[in-house]
N, C-alpha and C positions, 0 to 999 in steps of 0.2 A: 504493500499500500504505499502511497505518496504520503509524505509528512501532513498530518492533520486530517486524513480520511476518516470517515464515520463508520463505526462498526455496530450492528444490531445483533444481538446474540442472546441465548437463553442460558441463565445460571440461577441457582438456588430457587428454582420455581417461579422466577420472574424473567421478563424479556427487558433487556437494558439496552442503552445506548450510550456509546463511549467514544470521543474523539481519540484517534491514535495518539500515543504518548500520555495519556491521562492514566493514572492508576485506577481510578474509581469512575463508575458510570455517571453520566451527567444526569439520567433520568432513568426511572424504573417503571414497569408497566405490567398489568395483569395479562394484557391481550398483545399478541404479536402486531396486530393491525396498527395499534395504538403507537407502538415503539417504532414501527416502520414509518409512520407519518412523521413522528418526531424526528427521526434520523434523515428523512428525505428532506425536511425543512432545514435541518442544521447543514446537510450536505449542500443544499441549493444556495443557502446564505454564504457559505464558505467557498463555494466553487470548487469542491472536492468530490471523492467518489464515495459511494454509501454502499457499503458491504453488508448484506443481509444474510445472516447464517441460519440454517435450519436448527431444530431443537438439538440435534446429534452433534451439532458444531461444524458440520461441512458447509461450505459456502453455497448458498441457494441461489443468489442473484446478486449482480453488481451493477449499480447505476452511476454514471459520470454526470456531473453539473459543472458548467453547463454542457449541454449535449455536444457543442461544438468541440469541446475539448477531448471526447472521446477517441482513442486511436483507431478503434474499428469502425469500418464503413457499414455497419449492419444496423437495421431498424430494429427496435425493441428494447 
C-alpha cells in the first residue's frame, strides 16, 4: 500500500477502519457496510487507495481515489 492508504478489516468481532501507519483504528463499526462507507470517504478525502478485507483477512477489494490515479485501465 502507498503511505496513508485506508484499510477496512475485521478484528475482535468488529469492522475497523485504519489509515496505514496508525497503530489503532480510526473508527469501529458493527456492520461491514458502515465501515466500508467510512473508509471510502476517508480514502476519497485523502486521494489514496481503500483496501477492503474479508472477514478472514484476505483482500476482497481495492479502490483507488481519485479514479484517475488508478494504474489499471479497468472499469470497476
